PDBQT receptor file of N, H, CA, C and O in Angstrom, charges set to zero:
ATOM      1  N   MET A   1      11.280   2.523  36.848  1.00  0.00    +0.000 N 
ATOM      2  CA  MET A   1      10.113   1.844  36.208  1.00  0.00    +0.000 C 
ATOM      3  C   MET A   1      10.759   1.181  34.935  1.00  0.00    +0.000 C 
ATOM      4  O   MET A   1      11.071   1.778  33.905  1.00  0.00    +0.000 OA
ATOM      5  N   ALA A   2      10.927  -0.369  35.236  1.00  0.00    +0.000 N 
ATOM      6  H   ALA A   2      10.674  -0.853  36.074  1.00  0.00    +0.000 HD
ATOM      7  CA  ALA A   2      11.368  -1.009  33.587  1.00  0.00    +0.000 C 
ATOM      8  C   ALA A   2      10.669  -0.977  32.246  1.00  0.00    +0.000 C 
ATOM      9  O   ALA A   2       9.484  -1.062  31.923  1.00  0.00    +0.000 OA
ATOM     10  N   LYS A   3      11.806  -0.825  31.566  1.00  0.00    +0.000 N 
ATOM     11  H   LYS A   3      12.768  -0.756  31.829  1.00  0.00    +0.000 HD
ATOM     12  CA  LYS A   3      10.827  -0.568  29.839  1.00  0.00    +0.000 C 
ATOM     13  C   LYS A   3      10.343  -1.824  29.633  1.00  0.00    +0.000 C 
ATOM     14  O   LYS A   3      10.918  -2.858  29.973  1.00  0.00    +0.000 OA
ATOM     15  N   ASP A   4       9.192  -1.739  29.026  1.00  0.00    +0.000 N 
ATOM     16  H   ASP A   4       8.724  -0.900  28.750  1.00  0.00    +0.000 HD
ATOM     17  CA  ASP A   4       8.421  -2.722  28.941  1.00  0.00    +0.000 C 
ATOM     18  C   ASP A   4       8.986  -3.099  27.132  1.00  0.00    +0.000 C 
ATOM     19  O   ASP A   4       8.848  -2.227  26.274  1.00  0.00    +0.000 OA
ATOM     20  N   PRO A   5       9.621  -4.530  26.775  1.00  0.00    +0.000 N 
ATOM     21  CA  PRO A   5       9.726  -4.542  25.605  1.00  0.00    +0.000 C 
ATOM     22  C   PRO A   5       8.760  -4.858  24.742  1.00  0.00    +0.000 C 
ATOM     23  O   PRO A   5       8.925  -4.552  23.561  1.00  0.00    +0.000 OA
ATOM     24  N   ARG A   6       7.844  -5.372  25.058  1.00  0.00    +0.000 N 
ATOM     25  H   ARG A   6       7.709  -5.620  26.017  1.00  0.00    +0.000 HD
ATOM     26  CA  ARG A   6       6.745  -4.984  24.211  1.00  0.00    +0.000 C 
ATOM     27  C   ARG A   6       6.017  -3.899  23.453  1.00  0.00    +0.000 C 
ATOM     28  O   ARG A   6       5.233  -4.026  22.513  1.00  0.00    +0.000 OA
ATOM     29  N   PHE A   7       6.460  -2.755  24.089  1.00  0.00    +0.000 N 
ATOM     30  H   PHE A   7       7.097  -2.652  24.853  1.00  0.00    +0.000 HD
ATOM     31  CA  PHE A   7       6.383  -1.516  23.522  1.00  0.00    +0.000 C 
ATOM     32  C   PHE A   7       7.611  -1.111  22.388  1.00  0.00    +0.000 C 
ATOM     33  O   PHE A   7       7.518  -0.166  21.604  1.00  0.00    +0.000 OA
ATOM     34  N   ASP A   8       8.813  -2.069  22.486  1.00  0.00    +0.000 N 
ATOM     35  H   ASP A   8       8.888  -2.836  23.123  1.00  0.00    +0.000 HD
ATOM     36  CA  ASP A   8       9.699  -1.559  21.058  1.00  0.00    +0.000 C 
ATOM     37  C   ASP A   8       8.992  -1.355  19.956  1.00  0.00    +0.000 C 
ATOM     38  O   ASP A   8       9.151  -0.359  19.250  1.00  0.00    +0.000 OA
ATOM     39  N   TYR A   9       8.196  -2.234  19.727  1.00  0.00    +0.000 N 
ATOM     40  H   TYR A   9       8.067  -3.043  20.300  1.00  0.00    +0.000 HD
ATOM     41  CA  TYR A   9       7.458  -2.388  18.509  1.00  0.00    +0.000 C 
ATOM     42  C   TYR A   9       6.601  -0.952  18.143  1.00  0.00    +0.000 C 
ATOM     43  O   TYR A   9       6.679  -0.219  17.157  1.00  0.00    +0.000 OA
ATOM     44  N   VAL A  10       5.901  -0.887  19.149  1.00  0.00    +0.000 N 
ATOM     45  H   VAL A  10       5.837  -1.483  19.950  1.00  0.00    +0.000 HD
ATOM     46  CA  VAL A  10       4.938   0.436  19.292  1.00  0.00    +0.000 C 
ATOM     47  C   VAL A  10       5.658   1.674  18.681  1.00  0.00    +0.000 C 
ATOM     48  O   VAL A  10       5.275   2.364  17.737  1.00  0.00    +0.000 OA
ATOM     49  N   HIS A  11       6.948   1.820  19.537  1.00  0.00    +0.000 N 
ATOM     50  H   HIS A  11       7.259   1.260  20.304  1.00  0.00    +0.000 HD
ATOM     51  CA  HIS A  11       7.701   2.875  19.751  1.00  0.00    +0.000 C 
ATOM     52  C   HIS A  11       8.352   2.856  18.154  1.00  0.00    +0.000 C 
ATOM     53  O   HIS A  11       8.417   3.995  17.692  1.00  0.00    +0.000 OA
ATOM     54  N   ARG A  12       8.732   2.029  17.440  1.00  0.00    +0.000 N 
ATOM     55  H   ARG A  12       8.679   1.104  17.816  1.00  0.00    +0.000 HD
ATOM     56  CA  ARG A  12       9.430   1.916  16.232  1.00  0.00    +0.000 C 
ATOM     57  C   ARG A  12       8.076   2.046  15.180  1.00  0.00    +0.000 C 
ATOM     58  O   ARG A  12       8.426   2.694  14.193  1.00  0.00    +0.000 OA
ATOM     59  N   VAL A  13       7.095   1.760  15.121  1.00  0.00    +0.000 N 
ATOM     60  H   VAL A  13       6.811   1.234  15.922  1.00  0.00    +0.000 HD
ATOM     61  CA  VAL A  13       5.921   2.244  14.383  1.00  0.00    +0.000 C 
ATOM     62  C   VAL A  13       5.744   3.754  14.478  1.00  0.00    +0.000 C 
ATOM     63  O   VAL A  13       5.840   4.494  13.499  1.00  0.00    +0.000 OA
ATOM     64  N   PHE A  14       5.475   4.173  15.738  1.00  0.00    +0.000 N 
ATOM     65  H   PHE A  14       5.396   3.572  16.533  1.00  0.00    +0.000 HD
ATOM     66  CA  PHE A  14       5.535   5.748  15.900  1.00  0.00    +0.000 C 
ATOM     67  C   PHE A  14       6.627   6.661  15.104  1.00  0.00    +0.000 C 
ATOM     68  O   PHE A  14       6.388   7.686  14.465  1.00  0.00    +0.000 OA
ATOM     69  N   ALA A  15       7.944   5.998  15.314  1.00  0.00    +0.000 N 
ATOM     70  H   ALA A  15       8.139   5.166  15.833  1.00  0.00    +0.000 HD
ATOM     71  CA  ALA A  15       9.029   6.800  14.563  1.00  0.00    +0.000 C 
ATOM     72  C   ALA A  15       9.018   6.707  12.829  1.00  0.00    +0.000 C 
ATOM     73  O   ALA A  15       9.299   7.608  12.040  1.00  0.00    +0.000 OA
ATOM     74  N   ASP A  16       8.591   5.289  12.531  1.00  0.00    +0.000 N 
ATOM     75  H   ASP A  16       8.363   4.556  13.172  1.00  0.00    +0.000 HD
ATOM     76  CA  ASP A  16       8.419   5.147  11.125  1.00  0.00    +0.000 C 
ATOM     77  C   ASP A  16       7.465   6.349  10.180  1.00  0.00    +0.000 C 
ATOM     78  O   ASP A  16       7.630   6.985   9.139  1.00  0.00    +0.000 OA
ATOM     79  N   LEU A  17       6.306   6.203  11.328  1.00  0.00    +0.000 N 
ATOM     80  H   LEU A  17       6.172   5.686  12.173  1.00  0.00    +0.000 HD
ATOM     81  CA  LEU A  17       5.147   7.297  11.249  1.00  0.00    +0.000 C 
ATOM     82  C   LEU A  17       5.353   8.726  11.002  1.00  0.00    +0.000 C 
ATOM     83  O   LEU A  17       4.913   9.319  10.017  1.00  0.00    +0.000 OA
ATOM     84  N   THR A  18       6.044   9.249  11.949  1.00  0.00    +0.000 N 
ATOM     85  H   THR A  18       6.401   8.767  12.749  1.00  0.00    +0.000 HD
ATOM     86  CA  THR A  18       6.725  10.415  12.152  1.00  0.00    +0.000 C 
ATOM     87  C   THR A  18       7.410  10.509  10.804  1.00  0.00    +0.000 C 
ATOM     88  O   THR A  18       6.979  11.425  10.104  1.00  0.00    +0.000 OA
ATOM     89  N   GLY A  19       8.313   9.822  10.313  1.00  0.00    +0.000 N 
ATOM     90  H   GLY A  19       8.664   9.078  10.881  1.00  0.00    +0.000 HD
ATOM     91  CA  GLY A  19       9.212   9.857   9.381  1.00  0.00    +0.000 C 
ATOM     92  C   GLY A  19       8.457   9.705   7.958  1.00  0.00    +0.000 C 
ATOM     93  O   GLY A  19       9.013  10.144   6.951  1.00  0.00    +0.000 OA
ATOM     94  N   ALA A  20       7.603   9.286   7.902  1.00  0.00    +0.000 N 
ATOM     95  H   ALA A  20       7.152   8.929   8.719  1.00  0.00    +0.000 HD
ATOM     96  CA  ALA A  20       6.417   8.786   6.425  1.00  0.00    +0.000 C 
ATOM     97  C   ALA A  20       5.432  10.107   6.425  1.00  0.00    +0.000 C 
ATOM     98  O   ALA A  20       4.886  10.548   5.413  1.00  0.00    +0.000 OA
ATOM     99  N   LEU A  21       5.304  10.668   7.781  1.00  0.00    +0.000 N 
ATOM    100  H   LEU A  21       5.747  10.310   8.603  1.00  0.00    +0.000 HD
ATOM    101  CA  LEU A  21       4.407  11.899   7.493  1.00  0.00    +0.000 C 
ATOM    102  C   LEU A  21       5.193  13.025   7.355  1.00  0.00    +0.000 C 
ATOM    103  O   LEU A  21       4.651  14.052   6.948  1.00  0.00    +0.000 OA
ATOM    104  N   GLU A  22       6.577  13.025   7.665  1.00  0.00    +0.000 N 
ATOM    105  H   GLU A  22       7.018  12.191   7.996  1.00  0.00    +0.000 HD
ATOM    106  CA  GLU A  22       7.137  14.061   7.350  1.00  0.00    +0.000 C 
ATOM    107  C   GLU A  22       7.703  14.365   5.998  1.00  0.00    +0.000 C 
ATOM    108  O   GLU A  22       7.994  15.458   5.511  1.00  0.00    +0.000 OA
ATOM    109  N   ASP A  23       7.807  12.990   5.430  1.00  0.00    +0.000 N 
ATOM    110  H   ASP A  23       7.570  12.103   5.825  1.00  0.00    +0.000 HD
ATOM    111  CA  ASP A  23       7.827  12.601   4.007  1.00  0.00    +0.000 C 
ATOM    112  C   ASP A  23       6.809  13.311   2.908  1.00  0.00    +0.000 C 
ATOM    113  O   ASP A  23       7.051  14.042   1.947  1.00  0.00    +0.000 OA
ATOM    114  N   ALA A  24       5.634  12.818   3.420  1.00  0.00    +0.000 N 
ATOM    115  H   ALA A  24       5.437  12.224   4.200  1.00  0.00    +0.000 HD
ATOM    116  CA  ALA A  24       4.212  13.390   3.074  1.00  0.00    +0.000 C 
ATOM    117  C   ALA A  24       4.134  15.130   3.045  1.00  0.00    +0.000 C 
ATOM    118  O   ALA A  24       3.654  15.763   2.105  1.00  0.00    +0.000 OA
ATOM    119  N   THR A  25       4.663  15.685   4.178  1.00  0.00    +0.000 N 
ATOM    120  H   THR A  25       5.053  15.171   4.942  1.00  0.00    +0.000 HD
ATOM    121  CA  THR A  25       4.581  17.041   4.333  1.00  0.00    +0.000 C 
ATOM    122  C   THR A  25       5.308  17.783   3.153  1.00  0.00    +0.000 C 
ATOM    123  O   THR A  25       4.793  18.692   2.501  1.00  0.00    +0.000 OA
ATOM    124  N   VAL A  26       6.726  17.217   2.942  1.00  0.00    +0.000 N 
ATOM    125  H   VAL A  26       7.143  16.479   3.471  1.00  0.00    +0.000 HD
ATOM    126  CA  VAL A  26       7.472  17.740   2.015  1.00  0.00    +0.000 C 
ATOM    127  C   VAL A  26       6.600  17.560   0.830  1.00  0.00    +0.000 C 
ATOM    128  O   VAL A  26       6.374  18.556   0.143  1.00  0.00    +0.000 OA
ATOM    129  N   LEU A  27       6.114  16.495   0.523  1.00  0.00    +0.000 N 
ATOM    130  H   LEU A  27       6.297  15.686   1.081  1.00  0.00    +0.000 HD
ATOM    131  CA  LEU A  27       5.355  16.380  -1.023  1.00  0.00    +0.000 C 
ATOM    132  C   LEU A  27       4.397  17.413  -1.200  1.00  0.00    +0.000 C 
ATOM    133  O   LEU A  27       4.366  18.181  -2.162  1.00  0.00    +0.000 OA
ATOM    134  N   ALA A  28       3.628  17.404  -0.250  1.00  0.00    +0.000 N 
ATOM    135  H   ALA A  28       3.653  16.780   0.532  1.00  0.00    +0.000 HD
ATOM    136  CA  ALA A  28       2.759  18.864  -0.111  1.00  0.00    +0.000 C 
ATOM    137  C   ALA A  28       3.104  20.139   0.048  1.00  0.00    +0.000 C 
ATOM    138  O   ALA A  28       2.200  20.973   0.001  1.00  0.00    +0.000 OA
ATOM    139  N   ALA A  29       4.038  20.435   0.198  1.00  0.00    +0.000 N 
ATOM    140  H   ALA A  29       4.772  19.757   0.236  1.00  0.00    +0.000 HD
ATOM    141  CA  ALA A  29       4.899  21.704   0.240  1.00  0.00    +0.000 C 
ATOM    142  C   ALA A  29       5.369  22.029  -1.040  1.00  0.00    +0.000 C 
ATOM    143  O   ALA A  29       5.278  23.158  -1.522  1.00  0.00    +0.000 OA
ATOM    144  N   GLU A  30       5.948  20.914  -1.683  1.00  0.00    +0.000 N 
ATOM    145  H   GLU A  30       6.022  19.997  -1.291  1.00  0.00    +0.000 HD
ATOM    146  CA  GLU A  30       6.408  20.849  -3.138  1.00  0.00    +0.000 C 
ATOM    147  C   GLU A  30       5.367  20.813  -4.202  1.00  0.00    +0.000 C 
ATOM    148  O   GLU A  30       5.582  21.175  -5.359  1.00  0.00    +0.000 OA
ATOM    149  N   ALA A  31       3.934  20.244  -3.645  1.00  0.00    +0.000 N 
ATOM    150  H   ALA A  31       3.760  19.950  -2.706  1.00  0.00    +0.000 HD
ATOM    151  CA  ALA A  31       3.113  20.471  -4.842  1.00  0.00    +0.000 C 
ATOM    152  C   ALA A  31       2.655  21.747  -4.918  1.00  0.00    +0.000 C 
ATOM    153  O   ALA A  31       1.964  22.039  -5.894  1.00  0.00    +0.000 OA
ATOM    154  N   GLN A  32       2.967  22.829  -3.836  1.00  0.00    +0.000 N 
ATOM    155  H   GLN A  32       3.528  22.592  -3.043  1.00  0.00    +0.000 HD
ATOM    156  CA  GLN A  32       2.272  24.508  -3.769  1.00  0.00    +0.000 C 
ATOM    157  C   GLN A  32       2.936  24.771  -5.087  1.00  0.00    +0.000 C 
ATOM    158  O   GLN A  32       2.382  25.665  -5.727  1.00  0.00    +0.000 OA
ATOM    159  N   ALA A  33       4.006  24.209  -5.671  1.00  0.00    +0.000 N 
ATOM    160  H   ALA A  33       4.456  23.483  -5.152  1.00  0.00    +0.000 HD
ATOM    161  CA  ALA A  33       4.731  24.968  -6.686  1.00  0.00    +0.000 C 
ATOM    162  C   ALA A  33       4.565  24.245  -8.051  1.00  0.00    +0.000 C 
ATOM    163  O   ALA A  33       5.392  24.266  -8.962  1.00  0.00    +0.000 OA
ATOM    164  N   THR A  34       3.403  23.621  -8.051  1.00  0.00    +0.000 N 
ATOM    165  H   THR A  34       2.732  23.604  -7.310  1.00  0.00    +0.000 HD
ATOM    166  CA  THR A  34       3.124  22.932  -9.618  1.00  0.00    +0.000 C 
ATOM    167  C   THR A  34       2.787  24.016 -10.459  1.00  0.00    +0.000 C 
ATOM    168  O   THR A  34       2.262  25.018  -9.974  1.00  0.00    +0.000 OA
ATOM    169  N   ALA A  35       3.037  23.923 -11.687  1.00  0.00    +0.000 N 
ATOM    170  H   ALA A  35       3.464  23.109 -12.081  1.00  0.00    +0.000 HD
ATOM    171  CA  ALA A  35       2.659  24.853 -12.938  1.00  0.00    +0.000 C 
ATOM    172  C   ALA A  35       1.577  24.435 -13.792  1.00  0.00    +0.000 C 
ATOM    173  O   ALA A  35       1.019  25.164 -14.612  1.00  0.00    +0.000 OA
ATOM    174  N   SER A  36       1.227  22.875 -13.494  1.00  0.00    +0.000 N 
ATOM    175  H   SER A  36       1.680  22.283 -12.827  1.00  0.00    +0.000 HD
ATOM    176  CA  SER A  36      -0.099  22.610 -14.438  1.00  0.00    +0.000 C 
ATOM    177  C   SER A  36      -0.868  21.389 -13.601  1.00  0.00    +0.000 C 
ATOM    178  O   SER A  36      -0.523  20.554 -12.766  1.00  0.00    +0.000 OA
ATOM    179  N   ARG A  37      -1.769  21.653 -14.105  1.00  0.00    +0.000 N 
ATOM    180  H   ARG A  37      -2.049  22.332 -14.783  1.00  0.00    +0.000 HD
ATOM    181  CA  ARG A  37      -2.965  20.490 -13.791  1.00  0.00    +0.000 C 
ATOM    182  C   ARG A  37      -2.568  19.075 -13.765  1.00  0.00    +0.000 C 
ATOM    183  O   ARG A  37      -2.701  18.341 -12.786  1.00  0.00    +0.000 OA
ATOM    184  N   ASP A  38      -2.073  18.740 -14.901  1.00  0.00    +0.000 N 
ATOM    185  H   ASP A  38      -1.965  19.336 -15.696  1.00  0.00    +0.000 HD
ATOM    186  CA  ASP A  38      -1.409  17.410 -14.924  1.00  0.00    +0.000 C 
ATOM    187  C   ASP A  38      -0.424  17.259 -13.735  1.00  0.00    +0.000 C 
ATOM    188  O   ASP A  38      -0.764  16.404 -12.916  1.00  0.00    +0.000 OA
ATOM    189  N   ASP A  39       0.865  17.999 -13.452  1.00  0.00    +0.000 N 
ATOM    190  H   ASP A  39       1.141  18.693 -14.117  1.00  0.00    +0.000 HD
ATOM    191  CA  ASP A  39       1.502  17.877 -12.578  1.00  0.00    +0.000 C 
ATOM    192  C   ASP A  39       0.744  17.876 -11.154  1.00  0.00    +0.000 C 
ATOM    193  O   ASP A  39       1.015  16.927 -10.417  1.00  0.00    +0.000 OA
ATOM    194  N   ALA A  40      -0.105  18.762 -10.724  1.00  0.00    +0.000 N 
ATOM    195  H   ALA A  40      -0.325  19.533 -11.322  1.00  0.00    +0.000 HD
ATOM    196  CA  ALA A  40      -0.688  18.674  -9.751  1.00  0.00    +0.000 C 
ATOM    197  C   ALA A  40      -1.342  17.152  -9.480  1.00  0.00    +0.000 C 
ATOM    198  O   ALA A  40      -1.029  16.438  -8.527  1.00  0.00    +0.000 OA
ATOM    199  N   ARG A  41      -2.137  16.870 -10.329  1.00  0.00    +0.000 N 
ATOM    200  H   ARG A  41      -2.391  17.450 -11.104  1.00  0.00    +0.000 HD
ATOM    201  CA  ARG A  41      -2.798  15.359 -10.302  1.00  0.00    +0.000 C 
ATOM    202  C   ARG A  41      -1.713  14.498 -10.007  1.00  0.00    +0.000 C 
ATOM    203  O   ARG A  41      -2.109  13.702  -9.155  1.00  0.00    +0.000 OA
ATOM    204  N   ARG A  42      -0.560  14.284 -10.301  1.00  0.00    +0.000 N 
ATOM    205  H   ARG A  42      -0.239  14.930 -10.993  1.00  0.00    +0.000 HD
ATOM    206  CA  ARG A  42       0.100  13.604 -10.475  1.00  0.00    +0.000 C 
ATOM    207  C   ARG A  42       0.866  13.534  -8.429  1.00  0.00    +0.000 C 
ATOM    208  O   ARG A  42       1.172  12.618  -7.665  1.00  0.00    +0.000 OA
ATOM    209  N   ARG A  43       0.862  15.087  -8.346  1.00  0.00    +0.000 N 
ATOM    210  H   ARG A  43       0.613  15.830  -8.966  1.00  0.00    +0.000 HD
ATOM    211  CA  ARG A  43       1.434  14.686  -6.868  1.00  0.00    +0.000 C 
ATOM    212  C   ARG A  43       0.453  14.825  -5.925  1.00  0.00    +0.000 C 
ATOM    213  O   ARG A  43       0.676  14.790  -4.715  1.00  0.00    +0.000 OA
ATOM    214  N   CYS A  44      -0.939  15.028  -6.569  1.00  0.00    +0.000 N 
ATOM    215  H   CYS A  44      -1.120  15.057  -7.552  1.00  0.00    +0.000 HD
ATOM    216  CA  CYS A  44      -2.021  14.652  -5.622  1.00  0.00    +0.000 C 
ATOM    217  C   CYS A  44      -2.130  13.172  -4.936  1.00  0.00    +0.000 C 
ATOM    218  O   CYS A  44      -2.464  12.797  -3.813  1.00  0.00    +0.000 OA
ATOM    219  N   GLU A  45      -1.684  12.481  -6.156  1.00  0.00    +0.000 N 
ATOM    220  H   GLU A  45      -1.412  12.786  -7.069  1.00  0.00    +0.000 HD
ATOM    221  CA  GLU A  45      -1.494  11.204  -6.155  1.00  0.00    +0.000 C 
ATOM    222  C   GLU A  45      -0.603  10.705  -5.204  1.00  0.00    +0.000 C 
ATOM    223  O   GLU A  45      -0.899  10.080  -4.186  1.00  0.00    +0.000 OA
ATOM    224  N   ASP A  46       0.523  11.027  -5.607  1.00  0.00    +0.000 N 
ATOM    225  H   ASP A  46       0.763  11.535  -6.435  1.00  0.00    +0.000 HD
ATOM    226  CA  ASP A  46       1.654  10.465  -4.588  1.00  0.00    +0.000 C 
ATOM    227  C   ASP A  46       1.526  10.957  -3.098  1.00  0.00    +0.000 C 
ATOM    228  O   ASP A  46       2.241  10.552  -2.181  1.00  0.00    +0.000 OA
ATOM    229  N   LEU A  47       0.398  11.995  -2.965  1.00  0.00    +0.000 N 
ATOM    230  H   LEU A  47      -0.183  12.324  -3.710  1.00  0.00    +0.000 HD
ATOM    231  CA  LEU A  47       0.664  12.173  -1.576  1.00  0.00    +0.000 C 
ATOM    232  C   LEU A  47      -0.502  11.473  -1.053  1.00  0.00    +0.000 C 
ATOM    233  O   LEU A  47      -0.603  11.427   0.173  1.00  0.00    +0.000 OA
ATOM    234  N   ILE A  48      -1.398  10.922  -1.766  1.00  0.00    +0.000 N 
ATOM    235  H   ILE A  48      -1.315  10.959  -2.762  1.00  0.00    +0.000 HD
ATOM    236  CA  ILE A  48      -2.397  10.220  -1.294  1.00  0.00    +0.000 C 
ATOM    237  C   ILE A  48      -1.893   8.830  -0.846  1.00  0.00    +0.000 C 
ATOM    238  O   ILE A  48      -2.260   8.334   0.219  1.00  0.00    +0.000 OA
ATOM    239  N   ALA A  49      -0.965   8.165  -1.769  1.00  0.00    +0.000 N 
ATOM    240  H   ALA A  49      -0.667   8.568  -2.634  1.00  0.00    +0.000 HD
ATOM    241  CA  ALA A  49      -0.366   7.299  -1.514  1.00  0.00    +0.000 C 
ATOM    242  C   ALA A  49       0.463   7.062  -0.290  1.00  0.00    +0.000 C 
ATOM    243  O   ALA A  49       0.439   6.025   0.373  1.00  0.00    +0.000 OA
ATOM    244  N   ALA A  50       1.228   8.159  -0.040  1.00  0.00    +0.000 N 
ATOM    245  H   ALA A  50       1.248   9.001  -0.578  1.00  0.00    +0.000 HD
ATOM    246  CA  ALA A  50       1.692   8.618   1.442  1.00  0.00    +0.000 C 
ATOM    247  C   ALA A  50       1.107   8.509   2.330  1.00  0.00    +0.000 C 
ATOM    248  O   ALA A  50       1.604   7.787   3.195  1.00  0.00    +0.000 OA
ATOM    249  N   VAL A  51      -0.117   9.082   2.596  1.00  0.00    +0.000 N 
ATOM    250  H   VAL A  51      -0.522   9.668   1.894  1.00  0.00    +0.000 HD
ATOM    251  CA  VAL A  51      -0.921   9.499   3.461  1.00  0.00    +0.000 C 
ATOM    252  C   VAL A  51      -1.573   8.085   4.012  1.00  0.00    +0.000 C 
ATOM    253  O   VAL A  51      -1.730   7.780   5.195  1.00  0.00    +0.000 OA
ATOM    254  N   ASN A  52      -2.006   7.080   2.521  1.00  0.00    +0.000 N 
ATOM    255  H   ASN A  52      -1.878   7.328   1.561  1.00  0.00    +0.000 HD
ATOM    256  CA  ASN A  52      -2.675   5.875   2.981  1.00  0.00    +0.000 C 
ATOM    257  C   ASN A  52      -1.909   5.003   3.267  1.00  0.00    +0.000 C 
ATOM    258  O   ASN A  52      -2.491   3.981   3.629  1.00  0.00    +0.000 OA
ATOM    259  N   LEU A  53      -0.294   4.916   3.270  1.00  0.00    +0.000 N 
ATOM    260  H   LEU A  53       0.178   5.747   2.976  1.00  0.00    +0.000 HD
ATOM    261  CA  LEU A  53       0.658   4.004   4.115  1.00  0.00    +0.000 C 
ATOM    262  C   LEU A  53       0.654   4.060   5.324  1.00  0.00    +0.000 C 
ATOM    263  O   LEU A  53       0.780   3.075   6.051  1.00  0.00    +0.000 OA
ATOM    264  N   CYS A  54       0.447   5.704   5.867  1.00  0.00    +0.000 N 
ATOM    265  H   CYS A  54       0.345   6.504   5.276  1.00  0.00    +0.000 HD
ATOM    266  CA  CYS A  54       0.646   5.972   6.854  1.00  0.00    +0.000 C 
ATOM    267  C   CYS A  54      -1.020   5.199   7.805  1.00  0.00    +0.000 C 
ATOM    268  O   CYS A  54      -0.983   4.486   8.808  1.00  0.00    +0.000 OA
ATOM    269  N   LEU A  55      -1.890   5.519   7.288  1.00  0.00    +0.000 N 
ATOM    270  H   LEU A  55      -1.920   6.098   6.473  1.00  0.00    +0.000 HD
ATOM    271  CA  LEU A  55      -3.267   4.890   7.482  1.00  0.00    +0.000 C 
ATOM    272  C   LEU A  55      -3.022   3.485   7.826  1.00  0.00    +0.000 C 
ATOM    273  O   LEU A  55      -3.085   3.106   8.996  1.00  0.00    +0.000 OA
ATOM    274  N   VAL A  56      -2.682   2.521   6.630  1.00  0.00    +0.000 N 
ATOM    275  H   VAL A  56      -2.631   2.829   5.680  1.00  0.00    +0.000 HD
ATOM    276  CA  VAL A  56      -2.408   1.342   6.833  1.00  0.00    +0.000 C 
ATOM    277  C   VAL A  56      -1.545   0.762   8.045  1.00  0.00    +0.000 C 
ATOM    278  O   VAL A  56      -1.777  -0.330   8.563  1.00  0.00    +0.000 OA
ATOM    279  N   ARG A  57      -0.605   1.556   8.400  1.00  0.00    +0.000 N 
ATOM    280  H   ARG A  57      -0.417   2.444   7.979  1.00  0.00    +0.000 HD
ATOM    281  CA  ARG A  57       0.289   1.209   9.144  1.00  0.00    +0.000 C 
ATOM    282  C   ARG A  57      -0.104   1.405  10.806  1.00  0.00    +0.000 C 
ATOM    283  O   ARG A  57       0.326   0.843  11.813  1.00  0.00    +0.000 OA
ATOM    284  N   LEU A  58      -1.142   2.491  10.595  1.00  0.00    +0.000 N 
ATOM    285  H   LEU A  58      -1.492   2.948   9.777  1.00  0.00    +0.000 HD
ATOM    286  CA  LEU A  58      -1.759   2.976  12.072  1.00  0.00    +0.000 C 
ATOM    287  C   LEU A  58      -2.952   1.841  12.193  1.00  0.00    +0.000 C 
ATOM    288  O   LEU A  58      -3.296   1.719  13.369  1.00  0.00    +0.000 OA
ATOM    289  N   HIS A  59      -3.737   0.903  11.213  1.00  0.00    +0.000 N 
ATOM    290  H   HIS A  59      -3.457   1.001  10.258  1.00  0.00    +0.000 HD
ATOM    291  CA  HIS A  59      -4.374   0.319  11.580  1.00  0.00    +0.000 C 
ATOM    292  C   HIS A  59      -3.956  -1.058  11.897  1.00  0.00    +0.000 C 
ATOM    293  O   HIS A  59      -4.623  -1.956  12.411  1.00  0.00    +0.000 OA
ATOM    294  N   ARG A  60      -2.597  -1.062  11.455  1.00  0.00    +0.000 N 
ATOM    295  H   ARG A  60      -2.056  -0.333  11.037  1.00  0.00    +0.000 HD
ATOM    296  CA  ARG A  60      -2.201  -2.418  11.577  1.00  0.00    +0.000 C 
ATOM    297  C   ARG A  60      -1.722  -2.181  13.098  1.00  0.00    +0.000 C 
ATOM    298  O   ARG A  60      -1.860  -3.129  13.872  1.00  0.00    +0.000 OA
ATOM    299  N   LEU A  61      -1.114  -0.858  13.620  1.00  0.00    +0.000 N 
ATOM    300  H   LEU A  61      -1.002  -0.089  12.991  1.00  0.00    +0.000 HD
ATOM    301  CA  LEU A  61      -0.839  -0.929  15.016  1.00  0.00    +0.000 C 
ATOM    302  C   LEU A  61      -2.116  -0.982  15.816  1.00  0.00    +0.000 C 
ATOM    303  O   LEU A  61      -2.040  -1.644  16.852  1.00  0.00    +0.000 OA
ATOM    304  N   ARG A  62      -2.924  -0.589  15.625  1.00  0.00    +0.000 N 
ATOM    305  H   ARG A  62      -2.986  -0.052  14.784  1.00  0.00    +0.000 HD
ATOM    306  CA  ARG A  62      -4.406  -0.225  16.598  1.00  0.00    +0.000 C 
ATOM    307  C   ARG A  62      -4.546  -2.131  16.584  1.00  0.00    +0.000 C 
ATOM    308  O   ARG A  62      -4.263  -2.866  17.530  1.00  0.00    +0.000 OA
ATOM    309  N   LYS A  63      -4.970  -2.483  15.454  1.00  0.00    +0.000 N 
ATOM    310  H   LYS A  63      -5.200  -1.885  14.686  1.00  0.00    +0.000 HD
ATOM    311  CA  LYS A  63      -5.154  -3.872  15.771  1.00  0.00    +0.000 C 
ATOM    312  C   LYS A  63      -4.238  -4.700  16.699  1.00  0.00    +0.000 C 
ATOM    313  O   LYS A  63      -4.735  -5.453  17.537  1.00  0.00    +0.000 OA
ATOM    314  N   ARG A  64      -3.005  -4.575  16.564  1.00  0.00    +0.000 N 
ATOM    315  H   ARG A  64      -2.602  -3.964  15.884  1.00  0.00    +0.000 HD
ATOM    316  CA  ARG A  64      -2.144  -5.331  17.423  1.00  0.00    +0.000 C 
ATOM    317  C   ARG A  64      -2.115  -4.590  19.038  1.00  0.00    +0.000 C 
ATOM    318  O   ARG A  64      -1.842  -5.252  20.039  1.00  0.00    +0.000 OA
ATOM    319  N   LEU A  65      -2.385  -3.379  19.070  1.00  0.00    +0.000 N 
ATOM    320  H   LEU A  65      -2.606  -2.841  18.257  1.00  0.00    +0.000 HD
ATOM    321  CA  LEU A  65      -2.541  -2.954  20.755  1.00  0.00    +0.000 C 
ATOM    322  C   LEU A  65      -3.695  -3.583  21.173  1.00  0.00    +0.000 C 
ATOM    323  O   LEU A  65      -3.697  -3.680  22.400  1.00  0.00    +0.000 OA
ATOM    324  N   GLU A  66      -4.918  -4.164  20.526  1.00  0.00    +0.000 N 
ATOM    325  H   GLU A  66      -4.916  -4.085  19.529  1.00  0.00    +0.000 HD
ATOM    326  CA  GLU A  66      -6.445  -4.322  21.014  1.00  0.00    +0.000 C 
ATOM    327  C   GLU A  66      -6.062  -5.830  21.840  1.00  0.00    +0.000 C 
ATOM    328  O   GLU A  66      -6.942  -6.445  22.442  1.00  0.00    +0.000 OA
TER     329      GLU A  66
């Protein structure tokens, strides 16, 4: 079966998402060691930003696949 070049973009997005989700996992793991409420709040904001970026990428991909 021949490779469909239209899916190169899809594969790239999924690869990028994998890396971004791995980064978010590291952020969450590091946040487990927070010692103060302020540090926990900052780490929470960082994690929200990372996950939101993944969500934006997924929505963009979904629109492209429609």
